C-alpha positions as CSV (number, residue, x, y, z in Angstrom):
1,X,-0.2,28.7,31.1
2,X,2.1,30.2,28.4
3,X,5.9,30.7,28.1
4,X,7.1,34.2,27.0
5,X,10.6,34.3,25.6
6,X,13.0,37.8,25.5
7,X,16.5,38.5,25.5
8,X,15.7,41.9,27.5
9,X,16.9,41.6,31.0
10,X,14.8,44.5,32.2
11,X,11.4,42.8,30.6
12,X,12.1,39.7,32.2
13,X,13.0,41.2,35.5
14,X,9.7,43.1,35.4
15,X,7.7,39.7,35.0
16,X,9.9,37.4,37.3
17,X,11.5,39.5,40.0
18,X,8.5,39.8,42.4
19,X,7.6,36.0,41.8
20,X,11.5,35.3,42.6
21,X,11.5,37.4,45.9
22,X,8.3,35.4,47.1
23,X,11.1,32.5,48.0
24,X,14.6,33.9,47.7
25,X,15.7,30.7,49.2
26,X,15.1,28.1,46.5
27,X,15.3,31.1,44.0
28,X,18.8,31.8,45.1
29,X,20.6,30.6,42.0
30,X,18.2,32.3,39.7
31,X,18.4,35.9,41.5
32,X,21.7,36.0,41.6
33,X,22.3,34.9,37.8
34,X,19.8,38.0,37.1
35,X,21.9,40.5,38.9
36,X,25.0,38.9,36.9
37,X,22.9,39.5,33.7
38,X,22.1,42.9,34.9
39,X,25.8,43.7,35.6
40,X,27.2,42.3,32.4
41,X,29.4,39.4,33.6
42,X,28.3,36.7,31.2
43,X,30.3,37.0,27.8
44,X,27.5,35.9,25.4
45,X,23.8,37.4,25.2
46,X,21.5,35.3,27.7
47,X,17.9,34.1,26.7
48,X,15.4,34.3,29.7
49,X,11.7,33.8,29.9
50,X,8.8,33.3,32.2
51,X,5.7,31.2,33.0
52,X,2.4,33.1,32.8
53,X,-1.0,31.6,34.4
54,X,-4.5,32.2,32.5
55,X,-4.9,35.4,34.9
56,X,-1.7,36.6,34.1
57,X,0.6,36.0,37.1
58,X,3.9,34.7,36.7
59,X,4.3,30.9,37.5
60,X,8.0,30.1,36.7
61,X,11.1,31.4,35.1
62,X,14.1,30.3,33.4
63,X,17.3,31.7,32.3
64,X,20.2,30.7,29.8
65,X,23.7,32.3,29.8
66,X,25.5,30.4,27.3
67,X,28.0,28.3,27.8
68,X,26.6,27.3,30.9
69,X,23.2,24.9,31.5
70,X,19.7,26.3,31.2
71,X,18.9,27.4,34.5
72,X,14.9,26.6,35.6
73,X,13.5,28.0,38.8
74,X,10.8,26.2,40.6
75,X,8.8,25.6,37.6
76,X,5.7,23.3,37.4
77,X,6.9,20.1,35.6
78,X,4.0,19.9,33.3
79,X,4.9,23.4,32.1
80,X,8.4,22.3,30.8
81,X,7.5,20.3,27.3
82,X,6.1,23.2,26.0
83,X,9.5,25.2,26.7
84,X,11.7,22.7,25.3
85,X,9.5,22.7,22.2
86,X,9.8,26.5,21.8
87,X,13.4,26.5,22.7
88,X,13.8,23.5,19.8
89,X,11.8,25.5,17.3
90,X,14.0,28.5,18.0
91,X,17.1,26.2,17.3
92,X,18.4,27.3,20.6
93,X,21.6,25.3,21.8
94,X,21.0,23.7,25.3
95,X,24.2,21.9,26.6
96,X,22.3,21.1,30.0
97,X,19.7,22.0,32.4
98,X,20.0,22.8,36.0
99,X,17.3,23.5,38.7
100,X,15.1,21.5,41.4
101,X,15.2,17.8,40.8
102,X,11.6,17.4,39.4
103,X,11.8,20.6,36.8
104,X,15.2,19.6,35.2
105,X,13.9,15.9,34.8
106,X,11.3,17.2,33.1
107,X,12.9,19.4,30.9
108,X,15.5,16.8,30.3
109,X,12.9,14.1,29.5
110,X,11.2,16.5,26.8
111,X,14.4,17.5,25.4
112,X,15.7,16.1,22.0
113,X,19.2,15.4,22.8
114,X,19.9,12.5,25.2
115,X,21.5,13.1,28.5
116,X,25.1,11.9,29.1
117,X,25.6,12.7,32.7
118,X,24.2,14.4,35.9
119,X,25.5,15.7,38.8
120,X,23.3,15.8,42.0
121,X,23.0,18.7,44.6
122,X,22.0,19.5,47.9
123,X,21.1,23.0,49.1
124,X,21.7,23.8,52.7
125,X,20.6,26.7,54.9
126,X,22.8,27.9,57.6
127,X,21.6,27.1,61.3
128,X,23.9,28.2,64.1
129,X,27.5,29.1,62.9
130,X,30.2,27.3,64.4
131,X,33.6,28.3,64.0
132,X,36.5,25.8,63.0
133,X,39.8,26.1,64.1
134,X,42.3,26.4,61.6
135,X,45.7,28.1,61.3
136,X,45.8,31.2,58.9
137,X,43.6,34.2,58.2
138,X,41.0,35.5,55.6
139,X,41.4,38.3,53.2
140,X,39.1,39.7,50.4
141,X,40.3,39.0,46.8
142,X,41.0,42.1,45.0
143,X,41.4,42.9,41.0
144,X,44.9,42.1,41.4
145,X,44.3,38.6,42.4
146,X,42.4,38.1,38.9
147,X,44.9,35.6,37.5
148,X,45.3,33.2,40.5
149,X,41.2,33.4,41.4
150,X,40.6,32.5,37.6
151,X,43.3,29.6,38.0
152,X,41.5,28.4,41.2
153,X,37.9,28.6,39.3
154,X,39.4,26.5,36.5
155,X,40.7,24.0,38.7
156,X,37.3,23.7,40.3
157,X,35.5,23.4,37.4
158,X,37.5,20.6,36.2
159,X,37.6,18.7,39.2
160,X,33.6,19.3,39.8
161,X,33.0,18.6,36.0
162,X,30.8,21.7,36.0
163,X,31.0,24.3,33.1
164,X,34.4,22.9,31.9
165,X,34.4,24.6,28.5
166,X,33.4,28.3,30.2
167,X,35.9,31.0,30.6
168,X,35.7,31.9,34.1
169,X,37.4,35.2,33.8
170,X,34.4,37.5,33.4
171,X,32.7,35.9,36.5
172,X,35.6,36.2,38.7
173,X,36.3,39.8,37.3
174,X,33.0,40.8,38.2
175,X,32.9,38.9,41.6
176,X,36.2,40.8,42.4
177,X,34.9,44.2,41.8
178,X,31.9,43.4,44.1
179,X,34.1,42.2,46.8
180,X,32.7,38.6,46.5
181,X,35.6,36.6,46.6
182,X,37.7,35.6,49.8
183,X,41.1,33.6,50.0
184,X,42.0,32.0,53.3
185,X,46.2,32.8,53.6
186,X,48.6,30.7,55.2
187,X,52.1,31.0,55.0
188,X,52.1,34.0,53.5
189,X,49.8,33.2,50.5
190,X,46.4,32.1,49.5
191,X,45.6,28.1,49.9
192,X,41.6,28.4,49.4
193,X,39.1,30.3,47.9
194,X,35.2,31.0,48.3
195,X,32.6,33.1,46.9
196,X,30.1,35.1,48.8
197,X,27.3,36.9,46.9
198,X,26.1,40.3,48.2
199,X,22.7,39.9,49.9
200,X,19.6,39.7,48.0
201,X,16.3,40.2,49.9
202,X,18.4,39.0,53.0
203,X,19.9,36.0,51.0
204,X,23.5,35.2,50.4
205,X,24.9,32.2,48.9
206,X,28.4,30.8,49.5
207,X,30.5,29.1,46.5
208,X,32.4,27.9,44.8
209,X,34.7,26.8,47.7
210,X,38.0,25.4,46.3
211,X,41.3,24.2,47.8
212,X,44.0,22.8,45.5
213,X,44.6,18.8,46.1
214,X,47.9,19.2,47.7
215,X,46.9,21.6,50.4
216,X,43.9,19.6,51.5
217,X,43.4,18.0,54.7
218,X,44.3,21.1,56.8
219,X,41.1,22.6,57.2
220,X,41.3,25.7,54.9
221,X,38.1,24.7,53.1
222,X,36.1,25.0,56.4
223,X,38.2,28.1,57.3
224,X,37.3,29.9,54.1
225,X,33.6,28.9,54.1
226,X,33.6,29.9,57.9
227,X,34.8,33.4,56.7
228,X,32.5,33.5,54.1
229,X,29.6,33.1,55.7
230,X,30.8,35.5,58.6
231,X,31.1,38.3,55.7
232,X,27.6,37.6,54.5
233,X,25.9,38.0,58.0
234,X,28.0,41.1,58.9
235,X,26.5,42.4,55.4
236,X,23.0,41.9,56.3
237,X,22.3,38.6,55.2
238,X,19.3,36.9,57.3
239,X,19.9,33.6,55.0
240,X,23.3,32.2,53.9
241,X,22.9,29.2,51.5
242,X,25.4,26.8,49.8
243,X,25.2,24.1,47.3
244,X,26.9,20.7,47.8
245,X,28.0,18.0,45.5
246,X,26.0,14.7,46.6
247,X,29.1,12.8,45.3
248,X,31.4,14.4,47.9
249,X,30.5,13.3,51.3
250,X,33.9,14.9,52.9
251,X,32.3,18.4,51.8
252,X,28.9,17.6,53.2
253,X,30.1,16.7,56.5
254,X,32.1,19.7,56.6
255,X,29.4,22.3,56.1
256,X,27.0,20.2,58.5
257,X,29.8,20.9,60.9
258,X,29.8,24.5,60.2
259,X,26.3,24.9,61.0
260,X,24.7,24.1,57.5
261,X,21.3,22.0,57.2
262,X,19.9,20.6,54.3
263,X,16.7,22.2,52.8
264,X,16.2,20.5,49.0
265,X,18.1,18.9,46.3
266,X,18.7,19.9,42.9
267,X,20.4,18.6,39.8
268,X,22.3,19.4,36.8
269,X,21.8,17.4,33.7
270,X,24.0,17.5,30.9
271,X,23.3,16.6,27.3
272,X,25.0,14.9,24.3
């Protein structure tokens, strides 16, 4: 098997999109990042690549949109040392790696810099949606909400220890333009935010979900997640997914009460 690396998004998409669409649930992040790359929502030029088997069929994919971690699809672990070697030879900076546990660990084991930490995540799939009972109402965020939405995203990144150096403004602006962010409002203003991706091959993903600490314990996170899920279903999603931090038992229990069920584990490993 061989790796091909490119900075051309349509070359990459032609090689990997049919493979990704075979399992849009487990490839949810790679698919939504591909859409973001096509839409120009990342500030730095991305690097992408795919794994080809001897008969010419695609067997794996990665993408890297700095300063975020390298993102892996469900790549055979045995192929990842070769990818690490190629990126080292390119002198490509990789601050971390994210993907299915076995794949991310295989890449980290071959990378030249030591790991400094990891965030364990679980992918959930919606079963039967169950509504919470919470005071307030949802509202789709618009371009005029940019500054407040960016503030919520920054606070989420700091608290969750994810992409803390990344400026979320381009991503937030792109998602606002696509109507992919929802507020839960109470007492006349936003109290919680949730993202919801427009469906790709019937798959939509919720996240991030964030409520400021001083407003927690009132059910706002459950309410905005339910509203985002309802929006995805109304827009034609047949699979609605979300990731949780396994270090946060509260959020895991909240999502299960809404009707989400676990299907796979993922990890982000940070490098020195």
